[in-house]
N, C-alpha and C positions, 0 to 999 in steps of 0.2 A: 888272160882274155876271157871274158864272158859276156851275160847280160848286161853288166856296166859298159860295155863297149861303145865308143861314139865315134861319128865320122865329123870331120869339119866341112861345114859349108862354105859356098862361095864368098860369103862375108864374115867368116871366121868363126861364127856360131858353131858350137859343139853339139850335134843333136845324136840321141841314142839310135844304134843301129837297129834294135828291136823294139818297137813301140806297141801299147796295148790299146786295141781297137773296141770301142763300145757300140759299134753299129747293132740295132735293134735291142739293146740291154736298157731295161727300164726301171725305175724305182728302187726298191731294196735289193734286187737281183744286181743291179747295176753298182750300187754302192759297194755291195759285198764281193763283187768280181773285180772292181778296182783295188779294193783293199786286199784282196788274194794275189794281185799282180803285185802291189808292192810289196807283200810280204816275200814274194819270190824273185825280188830285185828289180822289177822292171822301174823304171822312172820317167819314161816317155808315155803321155797319154793322147790318143788320138780321138777326138770327138767333132762333132758339128752342130750349127743350127738345127739342120734337118733331122738330126737324130733325135731330138726332144728330149736329151737325157744331161745336158750341160749341168742342170742345177744338181742332180744326183752325182755326177763327177765330182762338183763343187764339195756336196758333203763327204765324199770320200775322201779328198784332199785334206778337209778340214779334220775329219776323224784320224788320218794317218799319224798326225803329229809331225810329219815330214818338212824338212826346209823348202820353202818355195823354189829357194835357189837350185836345190837339187832336182828339182823335177821340170820334164819339157813338156808343155801343155800345147797342144794344137788344136786348133777349131778351124771352122770353114763359114764362109758365108753362102746362104743358099741363093738358088735361082730367082724367088720372088723377093728377095731384099736387096738385088743388085742394082746399080746405079751410083753415082757418086755419093750422094747425101744418105739416100737408103742404106749403103754399105757403112758408113760411119756410125748411123744408127743401130744398125745390126751388131755392130762390134761392139758398141758400150751395152747393148742387152746381152750379149754372151759375157762379156766381163763380169756384169752383175750376178748372172746365173751360176758362174763358176766360181764367184767370190773372191776375184784375184783382181789385181790393178793393172796388170799386162799379160801379154801372150808371149810364148816363146816361139808361135810360128801361127800365121794365119793365111788361109789359102782361099782362092776362087775355087768353089765345089765344082762348077762346070761352066764352059765358055757360053754363057748366053747370048746370041747374036744381038747386036746392036748396043749391048751393056757391057762385055766384059772390058773392053779398053776404059771406060771410065770407071768402073768398079776398080780396075787396076789402078788408077790414079788415087782413089781413095785409100787403097792400100799402101801406096807410096806415102801420102799423106801420113799415115798411122805411123809408118816405119820411121819418119824423118822426125817425127814427135816423140819417139822413143816409147810408144804403146805396144809395140811389138818388136820382139828381136830379129825376126825374120819373116819375110813375105814370100809365097810362092801359089802355085796351082794346082789344080787336080783336073785331071781329065782333057788335057789340053793335046792337040795335034801341033804337028810342026807348024802349021799354016798360023795357028793362033798366037805362038810363040813369037814368030816372025812378026806378025801385026803389032804385038805388045812393043816389040824391040825398036820399031820405027819411032814411037813416041815417048817410051819411058826412059827414065834415069837409072832405073834400078831393074837389075836382071832378076827374074823369079831364081830362088835358092833351090827349089823342089819343083819337081813335077808328079804328084802321086796319080798313079794310073792303075788300071785293071793288068796285073801281071801274075800269072801261072805258068804251069809247062804246058799248057793249050793255047797260051795266047802270050808270045815271048815279044813281040812289039821292037823287034830288032833295029828298024830303021829309025824308029822314034827314040829309042834309048841310045843310038849311036849319034843321032844330033845332039841330044842332051848332053853326051859326053863332051862333045867338041865346045858346047857352050857352058861346060862347068855348071850345068844344072843337076842336081842330085835326083835321080830317079827312086822313088819310093812306090812300095807294092801295096795296092788294098785287094784283099781276099786272095791272099798268094796261094791258099789252098782250093781257090774255086770253091769254097762253102764246102769242103770235104769231097767234092766230085773227082778230084784227080787223085785222091788217096787208093783206089781200087784199080788204078793204071797198071797193066802188068810188068811194064818196064820198071816204073817208081817201086813196085812191091818186090821185084827182083834185085834191084839195087839196095834196097831196104834189107833183105835177108842177108846179101852179102857184106854190107857194112854193119848190120847189129844194131840198127838204129830203126825207129818206126817210120813209116812213109812220111807222116808229117814232118818229122826231123829232116829227113833226105831233102823234101822240098825246100823247106826253109833253109837249109845249109845251101841248096842249090841258088836261090835267090840271093843271099850273102855273097857266095862267090862269083856273082853278076854284079856285085857291088851297088844291090838294091835294099834301099831300108825298108823292113816288114814292120807290117800294122798285123798284128794276129789277134784273133779274139776268140774267147771261150768262158762260159760260166762255171765249167767244171775245174776244180782246183787241180786235179793229176796233169789233165792237159795245158792248162797255164804253165804249170814246172815243166811238163815235157816240151812246150814251144820254146822255152827259155833255154833249154839245154842242147844248144846246137852249136857249142863252140869248141868240142871236144875231139872234132873229127873232121875230116877234109874228103872231099869228093875228088877223083882222078879226073883228069882231062878227058878220058875217055867216058866216065859215068857222067859229066856235064854235057857233053854232046848226045849222048843217050837221050836225056832227058829233053835237051834241047829239041830233039827229033820227033818228040811228042807233040810239038806245035800244030795246032788246027786253026789257028785265027778264030776260035772259038770263045765267044764273049758271055759273061752274065748279066753284063748291061748293054743298054743301046750304044753303037757307035756315037762318040762326041758331035759327029755331023749331022746324026739323023735322031737325037733324043727328044723326045716330048718333054719341055724343060719346066713344065709348072704341074707336074703330078704330085700328090701329097699322100703316098700309101704307106709311109711309116707309120706305125703306132707311136703315139706319143708327142707328134711333131705339132706344134703350136703356132699358127700364124706366120 
């Protein structure tokens, strides 16, 4: 078992447990980083319309000569693209930029008030038409998931949320587990902020792995899918090398106790939904 490991989602689709994230990677750096990830064995790529790099990811995929069937490509519809018809159009733009005729997973990036329900209806249409293998959400709270459930015919297979040792979101994860919604983590290292945590550093020394590897292993043992990003080849390799050790129950509890409910991003119920602050984002 290693970087090729996959988890079976609610609808039977098999998704890599560790995916390569590309947030803020642009142009040639994005192409090089994705190809480095492919060389290290990653097969899942997590991008988004908002990231402004779908075209670069598409170039990397084309240059890799890997079979499309071996890859797992995720993208997301951004806040200013939501609504039923707008989402369908946004999806087609993502396909064109990525140079593929289908996605493995398509997510609603954030639950935009007044729009996320009809956006979900658009995702259901894409799913039923076979244009996407699985559909899910990102940054959804329990009440958003319950609202969708009232009118939908398809349960989200994924809820991609901010998850790291300082934000463990135990109640939300428990709800998702009951509903068979797989949790995925964005920024599991809190953009490096948790790597200097004394508890994590101490465990790192005891198990002979880097602090990053300890945190990523902790995520996996919580049955959380990883999205990890780096433009550094050695770190890309390091982040993939988390399958040859296991944390004890006591070590897991020690890391759980680092929780501070501390977020990088806004709480989903209090987010300004139409900011455009990421370099490379277009329209």
